[in-house]
C-alpha positions, 0 to 999 in steps of 0.5 A, spaced: 931 571 290 938 571 294 938 573 301 939 581 302 946 580 306 948 574 301 948 580 295 954 584 299 959 579 295 956 580 289 958 588 289 965 586 289 965 584 282 962 591 280 969 593 280 971 588 274 965 591 270 965 595 264 958 598 261 956 602 255 951 607 256 948 611 250 943 616 250 941 623 252 945 627 256 943 634 260 945 639 265 941 639 271 942 645 275 939 647 282 938 653 285 937 653 292 934 659 296 929 661 301 922 664 301 920 669 306 915 673 302 910 673 296 911 677 290 908 684 290 907 683 282 904 676 282 901 671 287 908 667 287 913 666 292 920 670 291 926 666 292 932 669 295 938 665 292 943 662 296 947 658 292 947 654 285 950 647 283 950 643 276 951 636 275 951 631 269 943 629 268 940 624 264 945 619 261 950 623 264 947 621 271 947 614 269 954 614 268 955 618 275 952 612 278 956 607 275 962 610 277 960 611 284 959 603 284 966 602 282 964 600 275 968 603 269 963 606 264 963 609 257 958 614 255 956 616 248 952 622 247 950 629 243 951 636 246 950 643 243 955 648 241 953 652 247 955 654 254 951 648 257 955 643 252 962 646 254 959 645 262 957 638 261 964 637 257 968 640 263 963 636 268 965 629 265 972 630 264 972 632 272 968 626 273 973 621 273 973 613 271 968 615 265 970 614 258 966 619 254 965 620 247 961 627 246 959 629 239 957 636 238 951 638 234 951 646 233 944 646 230 941 644 237 941 647 244 944 643 250 938 640 254 938 644 261 933 642 267 933 648 272 930 646 279 929 652 284 928 649 291 927 653 298 927 649 304 928 642 301 921 643 297 922 644 289 918 650 287 919 650 279 923 646 274 925 650 267 927 646 261 931 649 256 931 644 250 930 642 243 926 636 242 929 634 235 932 628 232 940 629 231 942 629 224 943 623 220 951 624 220 951 624 227 946 618 228 951 614 224 957 616 228 953 614 234 951 607 232 959 606 229 962 608 236 957 604 240 958 598 235 965 598 236 965 600 244 960 593 245 967 589 244 969 591 251 963 592 255 959 587 258 952 590 258 949 596 254 944 601 257 940 605 252 938 612 256 932 615 252 929 621 254 926 623 248 931 628 246 933 626 239 939 622 240 936 615 240 932 615 234 928 608 232 934 606 227 939 607 232 936 604 237 935 597 233 942 597 230 945 598 237 940 593 240 942 588 234 949 589 235 949 588 243 945 581 241 950 579 236 955 580 241 951 577 247 951 583 251 944 584 255 941 591 253 937 595 259 933 601 256 930 607 260 924 608 255 920 614 253 914 615 249 908 611 248 910 605 243 916 600 245 916 597 239 923 601 237 926 597 243 924 590 240 930 585 242 932 589 249 932 584 255 929 589 260 925 596 260 924 600 266 918 604 265 914 607 271 907 605 273 904 611 269 909 610 263 906 603 263 899 605 263 900 610 257 904 604 253 899 598 255 893 602 255 891 598 260 889 599 268 895 599 272 892 600 279 893 593 282 899 588 282 895 583 278 893 589 273 901 591 273 903 584 271 898 583 266 900 590 263 907 589 263 906 582 260 902 585 254 907 590 253 913 585 253 910 580 248 907 585 244 914 589 243 918 583 243 922 585 250 924 579 255 922 583 261 919 589 264 921 592 271 916 597 273 918 602 278 912 604 283 914 609 287 912 608 294 909 601 292 916 599 290 918 595 284 915 589 279 919 585 275 915 582 270 918 577 265 915 576 258 914 568 260 914 566 268 912 568 275 913 576 276 916 578 283 914 584 287 919 588 291 917 593 296 919 600 297 925 600 302 926 608 303 925 610 310 925 618 307 923 620 301 926 627 299 927 628 292 926 623 286 930 627 281 934 622 277 932 616 281 930 612 275 938 613 273 940 610 279 935 604 278 938 603 271 945 603 273 945 598 278 940 594 275 945 594 269 951 593 273 948 587 276 946 583 270 953 585 267 956 581 273 952 575 272 946 576 277 940 574 275 934 579 273 931 578 280 937 579 284 939 585 280 932 588 281 933 587 288 940 591 288 937 596 284 931 597 289 935 597 295 939 603 291 933 607 290 931 607 297 938 610 298 938 615 293 931 618 294 933 620 301 938 625 298 937 632 295 938 633 287 940 629 282 944 624 287 948 617 286 949 611 290 956 610 293 958 602 293 959 603 300 952 606 302 949 600 298 954 595 301 952 597 308 944 598 306 945 590 304 948 588 311 943 591 315 941 598 318 946 598 323 952 597 318 948 603 314 949 607 320 956 606 321 960 610 316 967 612 314 969 620 315 968 621 308 961 618 307 959 621 314 961 628 311 957 626 304 951 624 309 951 630 313 952 635 307 945 632 304 942 633 311 944 640 311 941 641 304 934 639 307 935 644 313 936 639 318 940 640 325 946 636 326 948 634 333 954 630 335 957 627 341 962 622 343 965 617 347 968 610 348 962 606 349 965 600 351 959 597 355 952 600 354 949 602 360 942 606 362 946 612 363 949 612 355 942 611 353 939 617 357 945 621 354 943 619 347 936 620 347 937 627 350 942 629 345 937 626 339 931 630 342 935 637 341 937 636 334 934 633 328 940 628 326 945 625 331 952 623 330 956 619 335 964 619 334 966 613 337 974 612 340 977 606 336 980 600 339 987 604 339 985 610 342 981 607 348 987 603 350 991 609 350 986 613 354 984 607 359 990 602 359 991 595 355 986 591 358 980 596 355 976 596 351 972 589 352 969 590 346 972 591 339 970 598 335 966 594 330 962 591 336 961 597 339 959 601 333 954 596 331 951 596 338 951 604 338 948 604 331 942 599 333 939 605 338 933 609 335 936 615 337 943 615 333 943 616 326 950 615 324 956 612 327 964 614 325 970 611 329 976 616 330 983 614 332 985 620 336 984 621 343 979 627 342 974 628 337 977 635 335 979 634 328 973 630 327 969 636 330 973 641 325 971 637 319 964 636 321 962 642 324 955 640 328 950 645 330 950 642 337 955 639 341 952 634 347 956 632 353 954 629 360 953 635 365 958 631 369 963 635 365 964 643 366 963 647 359 971 649 359 972 641 360 968 639 353 973 638 348 971 642 342 966 647 345 970 653 343 971 651 336 963 649 336 961 656 339 966 660 335 963 658 328 956 659 331 954 652 334 951 650 341 954 646 346 949 642 351 950 639 357 945 634 359 943 631 366 946 624 367 943 618 370 947 617 377 950 610 379 952 608 372 959 607 370 963 602 365 969 602 369 965 601 376 961 595 372 968 592 370 970 593 377 964 589 380 965 584 375 972 583 377 971 583 385 
């Protein structure tokens, strides 16, 4: 397997890839609120609804992930002639970078999965759906569109949720067309019999799905390999990638050595749609020339990111790049990426703290301030002055270390959860965008001297002045070095 950092260069080729995804699309609806009491009518919680959101799910989430990676996806699917279908059309149109062919079946309901969530905990999922094969004329249109689109696409993803878009005849026709065109086929499978996927390059069941298909034990690594290889050989598949949750992934070719990839997630909050992320990244890797194990490794890293997010989420190309470069790079974010990350933290009910500075030479005083700041919040963001702003503040001889080096050092500290670089002399604009719950500075400042204190207090945030360790100063250290 290629070294993790060496895979970063492979991401640059994602922007040149076009992928075709065919399968069941659905609407993922999320209802967020708070539970403060039990219903007097039955022993169930009462959810006081605060907000709702909706996004593309199923095959729609696969193309959302592909677009986030910089890949140009094309989607072929079927919706019902109802309000949910209209909402999917609007979401797909607004997605950007996705070419879509949505056929309408007026006899069916569009699949909607509604999840009810309180304090980052899913309480209930309610599904509206018709599980029935699409009419023969629509199935023929799906096959014709797919076979035509393969000429311009580097790989085929079959996202089978068992809702009726991908019948056996459609699956076999599309797989055969892809094989004739020399395109890899990646299948997110459904059901207890994978013979319908014969000829596919790889299928991606989870451990329980593998057990149901293989009818063999899957408790140990050896058992998983044996079961996956049996399914691959029995059903005419080139390989099986088994997702195992907290145990990672197993890549099992029909012939040859299996590879076990450990889970990389630091925090697991929501696995909704994680399989779609795995399929998207795996397919993007294979489509751009990565070997199966390297493509699986990319997918494994992406899975570790997406399960730390709330809802049916995607992994951005920049996130995947930073994760491959190491933890320090993963913590260093653009302002846009930081706002997306903090929105995810807030959705999980976490309190966000903020502090800022030049941090030219890290000394014990800095480390103490950051530890105290982190102890007062759930996630600590550090705003770092850019090289240009440090020069304007400190003079042309500063900083001693460039902004990337300073960011790497700050990000390496356990007390810091995110670092972002700002170019202004003060972090006021950053604070206005971020709106942290807590603004932290050293007690050598008075409250009226803290930039942004009024802003934070006006929207209900808090300002904390923490004790500083005496005898530590970057300027004094530099002066001693030059004496």
